C-alpha positions as CSV (number, residue, x, y, z in Angstrom):
1,M,161.7,-6.9,137.0
2,I,163.1,-10.2,138.2
3,D,160.1,-10.7,140.6
4,A,157.7,-9.8,137.7
5,A,159.5,-12.3,135.4
6,R,159.3,-15.0,138.1
7,T,155.6,-14.3,138.7
8,T,154.9,-14.5,135.0
9,A,156.9,-17.8,134.7
10,A,155.1,-19.2,137.7
11,L,151.7,-18.3,136.3
12,A,152.7,-19.9,133.0
13,A,153.8,-23.1,134.7
14,V,150.4,-23.2,136.6
15,A,148.5,-22.7,133.3
16,I,150.6,-25.5,131.6
17,A,150.1,-27.8,134.5
18,G,146.4,-27.1,134.5
19,L,146.2,-27.8,130.7
20,G,148.1,-31.0,131.2
21,A,145.8,-32.1,133.9
22,A,142.8,-31.3,131.7
23,I,144.2,-33.3,128.8
24,R,144.9,-36.2,131.1
25,A,141.4,-36.1,132.6
26,E,139.9,-36.0,129.1
27,A,142.0,-39.0,128.0
28,Q,140.9,-40.9,131.1
29,E,137.3,-40.2,130.5
30,A,137.3,-41.1,126.8
31,P,135.9,-44.6,126.4
32,E,138.0,-47.2,124.7
33,L,137.0,-47.8,121.1
34,P,136.1,-51.1,119.5
35,P,139.0,-52.4,117.5
36,D,139.3,-51.6,113.8
37,A,139.0,-54.4,111.3
38,E,142.7,-55.2,111.4
39,L,142.9,-55.6,115.2
40,A,139.6,-57.3,115.9
41,L,140.7,-60.9,116.0
42,S,143.7,-60.2,118.3
43,R,141.6,-58.1,120.6
44,L,139.1,-60.9,120.9
45,A,141.8,-63.4,121.8
46,E,143.0,-61.0,124.6
47,S,139.5,-60.2,126.0
48,P,138.9,-61.2,129.6
49,R,135.2,-61.4,129.0
50,H,133.2,-64.6,128.3
51,G,132.1,-64.8,124.7
52,E,130.5,-67.9,123.1
53,W,128.7,-69.1,120.0
54,I,125.1,-70.1,120.6
55,E,122.1,-71.1,118.6
56,Y,118.6,-69.8,119.2
57,D,115.2,-70.7,118.0
58,A,113.8,-68.0,115.7
59,G,110.5,-69.6,115.1
60,D,109.1,-71.3,112.0
61,G,111.6,-74.1,112.4
62,D,114.4,-71.6,112.0
63,T,117.7,-71.7,114.0
64,V,120.1,-68.7,114.1
65,T,123.7,-68.8,115.1
66,A,124.9,-65.9,117.2
67,W,127.9,-64.6,119.1
68,V,127.1,-63.6,122.7
69,V,129.4,-61.7,125.1
70,Y,128.7,-61.2,128.8
71,P,129.8,-58.1,130.9
72,E,131.6,-58.4,134.1
73,R,129.1,-56.8,136.6
74,S,127.3,-57.9,139.8
75,D,123.8,-56.8,138.7
76,K,121.7,-57.6,135.7
77,A,122.6,-56.1,132.4
78,P,120.5,-54.6,129.5
79,V,120.8,-56.3,126.1
80,M,122.3,-54.9,122.9
81,I,121.6,-56.6,119.6
82,V,124.6,-56.0,117.3
83,I,123.6,-56.0,113.6
84,H,126.4,-56.8,111.2
85,E,127.4,-55.1,108.0
86,I,126.8,-56.2,104.4
87,F,129.9,-58.4,105.0
88,G,128.0,-60.7,107.4
89,L,129.0,-61.7,110.9
90,T,132.8,-61.0,110.9
91,D,135.4,-60.8,113.6
92,W,135.1,-57.1,113.6
93,V,131.4,-57.3,114.5
94,R,132.3,-59.7,117.3
95,G,134.9,-57.2,118.4
96,V,132.2,-54.5,118.7
97,A,130.0,-56.9,120.7
98,D,133.0,-57.5,123.0
99,R,133.5,-53.8,123.5
100,L,129.8,-53.3,124.4
101,A,130.1,-56.1,126.9
102,A,133.1,-54.2,128.4
103,E,130.8,-51.3,128.9
104,G,128.2,-53.3,130.8
105,F,125.8,-54.7,128.2
106,I,125.0,-58.3,127.2
107,A,125.8,-58.2,123.5
108,I,124.3,-60.6,121.0
109,A,125.4,-60.5,117.4
110,P,123.2,-62.8,115.2
111,D,124.5,-64.2,111.9
112,L,121.6,-63.2,109.7
113,L,122.9,-65.4,107.0
114,S,122.4,-68.5,109.2
115,G,121.1,-71.4,107.1
116,K,121.5,-69.4,103.9
117,G,124.9,-70.6,102.8
118,Y,126.5,-73.8,101.5
119,D,125.2,-77.0,103.2
120,G,123.0,-74.8,105.5
121,G,125.9,-72.7,106.7
122,G,126.1,-69.0,107.5
123,T,128.5,-66.1,106.8
124,D,131.6,-68.4,106.8
125,S,130.2,-70.5,104.0
126,F,130.1,-67.6,101.5
127,S,132.9,-66.3,99.4
128,P,133.7,-62.6,99.8
129,E,132.2,-62.0,96.3
130,D,128.9,-63.7,97.2
131,V,128.3,-62.6,100.7
132,R,127.0,-59.1,99.8
133,K,124.5,-60.4,97.3
134,A,123.2,-62.9,99.9
135,I,122.7,-60.1,102.4
136,R,120.9,-58.0,99.9
137,D,118.6,-60.9,99.1
138,L,117.5,-61.4,102.7
139,D,113.8,-61.0,103.4
140,R,113.2,-58.0,105.6
141,G,110.3,-59.7,107.5
142,E,112.5,-62.7,108.2
143,V,115.3,-60.5,109.4
144,N,113.0,-58.7,111.8
145,R,111.7,-62.0,113.1
146,R,115.2,-63.2,113.7
147,L,116.1,-60.0,115.6
148,R,113.0,-60.2,117.8
149,A,114.0,-63.8,118.6
150,A,117.5,-62.7,119.5
151,A,116.0,-60.2,122.0
152,R,113.8,-63.0,123.5
153,Y,116.8,-65.3,123.8
154,A,119.0,-62.7,125.5
155,T,116.4,-61.2,127.8
156,A,115.6,-64.7,129.1
157,L,119.2,-65.1,130.3
158,P,119.3,-65.0,134.2
159,S,121.8,-62.1,134.1
160,A,119.7,-59.9,131.8
161,T,117.2,-57.2,132.3
162,A,114.2,-56.8,130.0
163,R,115.6,-53.7,128.3
164,V,116.8,-54.1,124.7
165,G,118.6,-51.8,122.2
166,S,120.0,-52.3,118.8
167,V,123.0,-51.0,116.9
168,G,124.0,-51.7,113.3
169,F,126.6,-50.7,110.8
170,C,126.1,-49.9,107.1
171,W,123.5,-52.5,106.0
172,G,123.1,-53.2,109.7
173,G,122.5,-49.5,110.4
174,S,119.7,-49.4,108.0
175,T,118.4,-52.7,109.5
176,S,118.6,-51.2,113.1
177,F,116.4,-48.3,111.9
178,R,113.9,-50.6,110.2
179,F,113.8,-52.9,113.2
180,A,112.6,-49.9,115.3
181,T,109.6,-49.6,112.8
182,A,108.8,-53.3,113.2
183,W,109.0,-53.9,117.0
184,D,107.6,-51.7,119.7
185,G,109.5,-53.5,122.4
186,L,112.8,-51.9,121.3
187,E,114.1,-49.3,123.8
188,A,116.8,-47.7,121.7
189,A,118.1,-47.9,118.1
190,I,121.5,-46.7,116.9
191,V,122.2,-46.3,113.2
192,Y,125.9,-46.1,112.1
193,Y,126.0,-44.8,108.5
194,G,122.9,-46.6,107.4
195,S,120.1,-45.3,105.2
196,S,116.7,-44.3,106.6
197,P,113.5,-46.3,106.1
198,P,110.6,-45.0,104.0
199,T,109.0,-42.1,105.8
200,E,105.6,-43.8,105.8
201,S,107.0,-46.5,108.1
202,L,108.3,-44.1,110.8
203,A,105.0,-43.6,112.6
204,A,105.3,-47.1,114.1
205,I,108.6,-46.2,115.9
206,E,108.4,-46.1,119.7
207,A,112.2,-46.1,120.5
208,P,114.4,-43.1,120.3
209,V,116.8,-43.3,117.4
210,L,120.4,-42.1,117.2
211,G,122.0,-41.7,113.8
212,L,125.8,-41.3,113.3
213,Y,127.1,-40.5,109.8
214,G,130.3,-39.7,108.0
215,G,130.3,-36.3,106.3
216,D,131.6,-37.8,103.0
217,D,128.7,-40.3,102.5
218,A,126.2,-38.5,100.3
219,R,124.3,-41.6,99.3
220,V,123.4,-42.4,102.9
221,N,123.1,-38.8,104.1
222,A,120.6,-37.9,101.4
223,T,118.1,-40.1,103.4
224,I,118.5,-38.2,106.6
225,P,116.5,-34.9,106.0
226,P,113.2,-36.6,105.0
227,A,113.4,-39.0,108.0
228,K,114.3,-36.1,110.3
229,E,111.5,-34.0,109.1
230,E,109.0,-36.8,109.5
231,M,110.2,-37.9,112.9
232,D,110.2,-34.3,114.2
233,G,106.7,-33.9,112.9
234,L,105.6,-37.1,114.6
235,G,107.1,-35.9,117.9
236,K,109.6,-38.8,117.9
237,V,113.2,-38.8,118.9
238,Y,115.8,-38.9,116.0
239,E,119.1,-37.5,117.0
240,T,121.7,-37.1,114.3
241,E,125.4,-36.3,114.1
242,I,127.4,-36.0,110.8
243,Y,131.2,-36.0,111.3
244,D,133.0,-33.7,108.9
245,G,135.4,-35.4,106.5
246,A,134.7,-39.0,107.8
247,G,133.8,-41.6,105.3
248,H,131.3,-44.5,105.2
249,G,132.3,-47.2,107.6
250,F,134.5,-45.0,109.7
251,L,134.3,-47.1,112.9
252,R,135.5,-50.1,111.0
253,Q,138.2,-48.2,109.2
254,Q,139.5,-45.9,111.9
255,R,142.9,-45.4,110.3
256,G,141.4,-43.9,107.1
257,R,141.0,-40.4,105.8
258,E,144.0,-38.8,107.5
259,G,142.7,-39.0,111.1
260,K,139.1,-37.9,110.3
261,N,137.7,-41.4,110.7
262,L,139.4,-41.8,114.0
263,R,138.0,-38.5,115.3
264,A,134.6,-39.5,114.1
265,S,134.9,-42.8,115.8
266,E,135.9,-41.3,119.1
267,Q,133.0,-38.9,119.2
268,A,130.5,-41.3,117.9
269,W,131.4,-44.1,120.3
270,A,131.2,-41.7,123.3
271,R,127.8,-40.5,122.1
272,T,126.7,-44.1,121.6
273,L,127.5,-45.1,125.2
274,A,125.9,-42.0,126.6
275,F,122.7,-42.6,124.6
276,L,122.5,-46.3,125.6
277,R,123.1,-45.6,129.3
278,A,120.4,-43.0,129.3
279,E,117.9,-45.2,127.5
280,L,118.7,-48.8,128.8
281,E,120.1,-48.5,132.3
282,E,117.3,-48.8,134.9
């Protein structure tokens, strides 16, 4: 009886040790998330990566301000265009760009309000009350032109490859999806909780699209089925994931909704990186 008890205890100890090792391995493999909105500025200050403000020529006499972050790697890196939310180019968006650079991408985050604000300023020149209206009033053709110019600027960098993806959030998520309909040079498009473009525009898409959505976001999610049906019918790639209980803007608000936003963020960010590595790494 004593030997049997010892054997049972030993097997239990082995099982617990194995479970602990599995948990530790999973934790080690999980990629670090971008900071949430509250931690973005402090994380930027602590980042070892080189980030800088630049201006690039967007054509038609137009100049756009952007935040660019460079990865620490010995070979050339693919480019990610980071498209901001309806709040404009914020510290949180810059924090996402920094995290993408940590994962090996050259990240460029253009301020799509450049030149639209007071005295020719950008996002910083708007009040919080006015910035959303200014974003909604942007001309879609101009936005796409500015995004293509961001791609030209970044891929011309000596440390860049020619491969370009886009990722956007909220308004930027919708814009990332629309950008895929407007530029056949895009290699991958990621949509975080952004609505889908009109179905008649989807035939122009060449890039695979990944859509990541909160389960409690009916306004946006109502646009997924028609886009999915059309993309499938056209033989185009549109992968989707809806995270149960997560709300709109979950990556920015990771502490919300009693842990469901954080769980969604962890799963969505891991899938984002896997998707980008599959599509952009040569």
